[in-house]
N, C-alpha and C positions, 0 to 999 in steps of 0.2 A: 369173545365177549362182543356183545352187540349194544347199540345204543339207538333209543327211539325217542325223537321229539314228539311231544303230544300237546295238540291244540285244544281238543275239547272233550277230554275223558272226564271233566269235572262237571259240576252241576250247572245247567243252563237256566236262564231265567224265563219268564213267560213267554217271551218272543222267540225262544229257542236259541238266543245267543249264548256263547260261552259265558258262565258267571266270572270266570278269571281270565286274565291275558295269558298269551303264549309264554312258556318258559319253564314248564315241568319237564323233567327229563327222567326216564326210567332206564336203568342200565341193569344189565344181568346176562346170564348165559342163555343160550338159545333154547336151551330146555325150560326156561322159565322157573328154575328151581331157586334162583336168587335174584329177587327184584327189590330195588330200592328208588325211593322218590326223592328228587332234590327240589324243594318247592321255594328256595329263597327268592325267587323273582315273581312269585305270584302276586298279582295287584288287583285292585278293584274288588276286594272281597265285600260283598253286600253288608253295610251296617258298621263297617270298621273302617276308620280313617287314619292315616299316618302322615304327619306334615313334615317340613324340612327340617325342623328343629327336634326331630325324634319324639314327638308327643303322639301317643297312639290311644284312640278312644272309641268307645262303641256304646250306643244307647242313647235314649233321648237327652238332649241338653248335656251329655257327658262332655267335659272340656270345651265348652263353647264361649268361654271368655278370655282365653289366652291372648296376652299382649304379644303380637308377633316379634319374634326375636328375644324376648324376655323370659318366656316360660320354656323350660327344656326338660326333655327325658321323663314326661309324665306318662303314666299308664292308667287309663280310667275306663271302667266297664260297669255300666249300669245306669238305670235312670236317674238323672241329676248327679251322677257320680263326679266329684270335682268341678262343678258346674260353674263356681264362681273363681276358680284359680285365674290370676291374671299373670303374676310373674313368679309364682312357686315353682321349683324344680325337683324332679325326681321323686315325685310322689306317685304312689300305687293306690288306687281305690277300686275295689271290686264289690259291687253290691248296690242296691238301690239307695240312693241319697248318701252313700259313703263320701266322707270328705266334702260334703255339699257347700258349706260355707267358707272353706279354705280359700284364702285369697293370695297371700304371699308367702306362706310358710312351705318348707322344703323338707325332704326326706321323711315324709310320713307314709305309713303303710296303713291301710284300713281295709279289712276284708269281713264283709258281712253287713246286713241291712242296717243303715244308720250308723254305722261304726265311724267314730270321729266326725260325726254330722255337723255339729256346731263349730268345730275347730276353725279359727280364723288365722292365727299368726304363730301358733305353737308348733315347734319342729321337732323332729327326731322322736316322733311317737309311733308305737306299734299297737294296733288294735285288731284283734282277731275274735270275732264273734258278734252277733247281733247286739246292737246297742252299746258295743264296748267303747269306752271312752266318748260317749255319745255327747255329753255336755261340755267337753274340753274346749276351751277357747284360746288360751295362751300357754297352757301348761307345756312342758317339754320334756323329753327322755322318759317318758312313761311307756311301760309295756303293759298291756291288758289282754289277757287270753282267757275267753270264756264269755258267754251271754251276759250282758249287763255288768261286766266287771269294770270298776273305776267309771261307772255310769255317770255320776254328777260331778266328777272332777272338772274343775275349771281351770285353776292356775297352779295346782300342785305340780311338782316336778320330782323327777327320779323315783316314782312309785312303780312297784311290779305287783301285779295282781293276776293270779292264775286260779281259775275256778269260776263257776256261775256264782254271780253277785258278790264276788271278793272285792272288798274296798269300795262297795257301792255307793256309799253316801260321802266318800271323800271329796272335799271341795277344794281347799287351799293347802292341805297338809302335803308334806314332801318326805321323801326317804323312807317310805313305808313298803315292807314286803308281806304279802298275804297270798299263801298257797293253800287252796282247799276251798270247796264250796261254801260261800257266805262268811269266809274268813275275813275279820275286821270290817263286816259289811257295814256297821253304823257308825264307823270312824269318820268324823268330819274334819278336825283340825289337829288331832293328834299325830305328831311326827316321830319318825325313827322307830317304828314299832315293827316287830317281827311275828308273825302269826303262821305256823305251819300245821294245817289239820282241819278238819271239819269243824266250824263254827269257832275256831280258835280266836279268842279276843272279839267274839261277835259283837257284844255290846259296847265295846270301847267307843267313847265320842271325842275326848280331848285328852285322854292319857297318852303319855309320851315315853319313848324308850322303854317299852315292855317287849318281853320275849315269851311266846307262848308256842310250846311244841307238843302236840297231842290233840286228840278229838275233844273239843270243847274246852280246852286248857285256858284258864283265865276268862271263861264265857262271860261272867258277870260283871267283869270290870268295866267301869265307865269313864272315870276321870283320874284314877290312880296312876302314877309313873313309876317307873325303874323297878319294875317286877319281873321275876322269871319264873316260869312254870313248865315243868317238863313232865309229860306223862298224862294219860287220859284223864280228864276231869280234874287235873292239877288246878289248884286254886280257883275251882269253878265258880264259887260265890264271893270272890274277892271284890 
């Protein structure tokens, strides 16, 4: 077994200087049939910074407002990603303007352009997809997976939206579950609804405690509550 310290096998900058500091180690048998690289000590990676409080950022304005010693363990990549975070901890933002307005909130995950963009102090949210939870300000414990899912949610909490445009218009309602493209898409303040299937409870606005399972189940329901529909087109025009 041999070991070789490597100074400059990595990319060089325009001046010819190594892009990373010394510390990469290659180990393997002399025949080079087994080679691994230990890169834990690589530093000075262009465009990526890590501070002593374990905050890592990359991109113009990403994580540029940290209060020293108060913001911990944030990971931010993308133009304006987490740019307003001052004291929030353990946030992850990947994508242009993801978590852009977040200041003090913690434990949020935003992946996608403008995901959780206007969130200020809502914590424990997960947004995966372009514009997911885009308008959230203080709502907490929401999960949005899919483009524009829970797009207009502002203060609603404990909502789960999976699918493009699911729970799109929700603003203040809580405890809703929507799985399927545009499921519960026009819901605004109706709470405790469950919609599973394409366009399930699609037109619901203020109706509460409804359960719709199946393609377009309870599709036409707007304000009625306490309905249960199971099956394709079940209670479609209710």
